[in-house]
Steps between C-alpha positions, in 0.01 A plus 500: 500500500790739579668425170172571322474838681864590416446411134190727498697783645784461249259508207244772571376486136382143557159469677425182693124448484514178696733203577536170683825348619515119529797291607600409147342757272355849492205670332490871426259718314707800384449814297789638298694452185599146408875595513479665840291208640773258383766724666288510818463122499876454444569725800245317710667164426847647565385631837354158586831335412681745736261427792700324777252217538491436124858575402607133506158367406452275197123563518303613193433840662856611427489392133165647403423575136250773412197404295313816397137482403344818363163602643274578209197670659328583831323158526834323448663723763228407750542134436883521531479691827259239640722214384815652649331583832351154532829323425661516845217366708393246238854358503514510879165383637604601848412857400194692388478809277523701825801325656756425231775742604727507195303698248236760441203268510387602846475861387276404212269274703494678837310829532664573837850499333399777258 
């Protein structure tokens, strides 16, 4: 989560609409130019590789590859946001939309968090 925040600060021209962090992959819905998003993602992965707990890791999280999918219209954007926000707690059934702590889902699904 801290690495995500740092990447967001370093690239103020990239807007993070939502995200979910899982143990072996990430989901982000971003606004910005394709080139800048790829730079942002490269920096995010580089920061993850420098993290003390991940520095020696052979896990997939340190060798992530970006797969960009363009959002074509507002309906598609809504569906993508729902998919991303559901991912964390669907993968980890020990959580609900309100309790999964590594993403923005609880802010979309919880009126009190707004």
